[in-house]
N, C-alpha and C positions, 0 to 999 in steps of 0.2 A: 425621516422620510424627505426626500427631494421635493421640492416644489416643481410641479409639471406645467406650470404658466411659465411661458417664455416672455421676456422682456424686449420691448421696442422703446429707444429714448428718442424723443422729438424735440427739436430745437424751435422756440419761438424767438427769433433774432429779431430784436426791435431797434429801430432807428427813426427819429424824427416823428414819433406816433405812428408808425407804420411797421408791419412785420412783414418778414420775407417768406415767401412762398416760392416753390421750384416745380417745374413740369417735368414729369418723369419720361425719360426715354427707354427705361428697362422694358423688355419685351414680356410683359404679363398683363394680368388683368387690370391693372390700373395704368397702363401706358396711356400718356397724353392727360392724365389727371394731374391736379395741382396739389402739392403737399408741403407739410412742414419738413424740412430736411431731418435727417438722423438715421437710425437703423437699429438692426439686432444686436442685444448686448451678448458678449461673449462670456464664456465662463470664468468666474472670480473677479469680473469687473463690476466697479461701482457705476452707478448712473452716470455721474459727471465724467467718469474716464471713457465711458462708451460714447458719450455726445461729443466729447473732444476729439475723439479718434475719428468718428465718423465725419464730423465737419472738416476735419483735416484731409481724410479721403476723398470727400465729396466735393470740396470747394478749395482746398489749399490754405486754409485759415487755421489760426490759433485762437481758439474762443475762451473767453472766461465765462464758465457755466453759472448761472444765477440760480435764482429760487424755482422750486418745484411749483407748477400751476395746478395740474389735474391729471387724471389717466382717463383713459377709454380702454374698453375690453372688448374682444373680438376673437373669432375663430378663424384660422385659414388652414385649408388641408387637414381638418380634423386636430389641430393643435390650438390650445388656448394660449393668447397673448394679452399682455397688458402694455398699452402705450402710454408713456409717463412723459409729459411735456414740462420743459423747463425754459425759463427766460433767459437770453443771452443779449446782455446790452453793449459789450465790447468784444471785438476781435482785432486781431492783427494779420495783415496781409490783404490781397485783393482778391475779391470772389472769382475763383475761375470754374467753368462748368466742365465737370468730367462724367457725371452721371444724370445731367438734366439737360434738357433742351434750351431751357429759358427760366430766368428768375424774374419775380416783379416784387415791389414794395406796394403793400396795399394796406389801407386802414382796415380797422376789425369790422367795421360795418360794410366793406366791399367784400369780406371774405365769403358770405353766402352766394355771391354771384359766381363763384369758381366752382367748377365740377373738381370735387375732391372724393379720395377715397373714404369709404364707410368708416373707418378708424379715426380719420380726422375730423369728421363732423361734430361729434359731442365735445371736442376741444374747442372747435368754433362757436359751438352753443355757450361753452363756459367763458370764453373771451368776450361774447357779445354782452355778458353779465357784468364784466368789470367795468368799474366806474373810470379807471386809467389803469396804463401799462404798469 
């Protein structure tokens, strides 16, 4: 039986003890909110493949996907999703905005100050518990 939960893979792009967040421009319920970049997994893709593809599509960078951090679970339009967050410490290229209006590098303690979509909030809570990146 096929798993009915769809996956979204998110990047925790870390540089100088700060993480990258991006402001959404897509015209949906989360427009104007800050998120961890990433996207939906295609059939047959591994998590790392999904995230590498999404980061290339969204920012034009080639990223080395690091270790898994945590997941959050949510429903959207009656579909169950799991958002899986992975660390990214290295990437090649210059960040260019194709799907976001702005990016910011913020410390983990600054994350609660940003209006983020509900699926990102449990990941913020997990990050606040970490002693270091």
